[in-house]
N, C-alpha and C positions, 0 to 999 in steps of 0.2 A: 764418454767421460770415465776416468778411473776414479771411483769413489774412495779409494784408499790413498790418493795423492792429495797433498795439502801444500798450499803456499800461504805463508803468513808474513805480515809486515806490521810492526808496532813502532810508534814514534814516542820516545820518552823525552819530555822537556824537563831538564834538571837544573836547579839553582846552584851549580858548582862548576869549577873550571874543568875543561876537557881532560886535562891530565889526571885530575882526581877521579873523574868518572871512568876513564880508561883503566886507571889503576885498580879500581874496584872490580870492573868487569873482567880483567885479565886474571883474577884469582878465583876460579870457580870453586875451589875447596872452601871458600868463605861464603858462598851463596846461601847455604842452609842457615847461616846466622841472620840474614836479612830477607831472604826470599822463602816464605813458609812452604811453598809447594815444591821446592827443591829439597827433597828429604835427605839425600845422602850423596856425597861426592867422594869417591875413593881414587886417589891419584895412583896411577901405575908407574908413571915416570914424569918427566918435566913437560911432556906434550900430550899425554894420554890419561884418561880417567874413566871410571864407570860412574854414571849418574842415574839416580832414581828420582823420579818426579811423581807427584800425585796432586791433583787439584780437587775440585768439588766432586766430580764423579767418582764412584768407588772402584777405581782401578789405578794401579801404578804402572809406570813405564820405566824400563831400565834399558840403558844404551851405553855404548862406548863412544866417547867423544875424543877425537884426535885432532890436535891443532894443526892446521895447514898454513896459517898465516897469522903473524903477530907483527904489526907495523905501527908502532906508536906515532911516528911522524904523520902517517896517513890516517891514523885513528881507526885502524881495521884489525878486528879479531875474527878469525874464521876457523870453523871446525868441520870435519866430516863426522857423520853419525852412523853407527851400525848397532843393530839389536832390535828392540821392539819397534823402533822407527829407523829408517835409513835415508840418508841424504846429506844435507849440509845446512849450516846456520852461520850467520855473520852479524857482528856488531860493527857499526860505523859510527864513530864518535866525532862530532864537529862542534866548533864554537857557534853559539846562537845568542846574539845579544850579549847580556852579561852572564849567561850560563852556557849550557850545553844541550845539544840535541843528540840523543843516542837512538840510532835507527837499527831495528832488529829485523832481519830477513831470514826466513827459513823455508826450505823446499825439501819435503820429506814424503816418503811412502810408509804407510803403516804396515808393519809385519806381524804385530801381535795377533795371534789367531782369533781370539774373541772379538777384538775390534774390527778385524777384517769381515767377520760374519755379520756384524752389526753395521757395516759401512753405510748402506743406503739409509736405513731408518735412523741411525745414530749420528749422521754427519752434522746436522744442526747443533745437537748437544755437544759434540766433540769440539766444534768451532767455538761455541759459547764457553766451554770449559777452558779452552786456550786463552780466550779474551780475559776471563776472570783471573787466570794464572798470571798473565802479563800485567794486568792492572795491579794485582797484589805485589808483583815484583817491582813495579815503579814506585809504589808507596814505600815498600821496604828499602829500596835503594835511596830514596829521598831521606828517610830517617837515618839510614846508615851514614850517608854523606854528611848530614848535620852533626852526627856524633864524632866524626873523625876530624 
């Protein structure tokens, strides 16, 4: 097993129309306004940006995200990631009852040297840290969607 490889999946049930959810998720430069752990997003161009995140554990991760797919009809937003983590991430947005289900999939390898050294012992804490970040993102997006 590669202790520096992670696969994550989160399911967010949101009380808003799929188009509204997709619209919020396709603007990563706005994430810091509603997602506390997304500390900074600096756009390089229309499809690329540098993102810094930090959750409960005392380390930040910075990576470049480059859009590889934006398909509003299919509800798919996909990026490739390079930097402290490398791999890909995808949002899939679909109608669910009177609201929306936003599914987040991520497949990455950790490249940040400190985290690689702590891979075996730190893995449970790193996974918990990610869960807490995603939980806060869901709460923040719900509040954001109610406000717009």
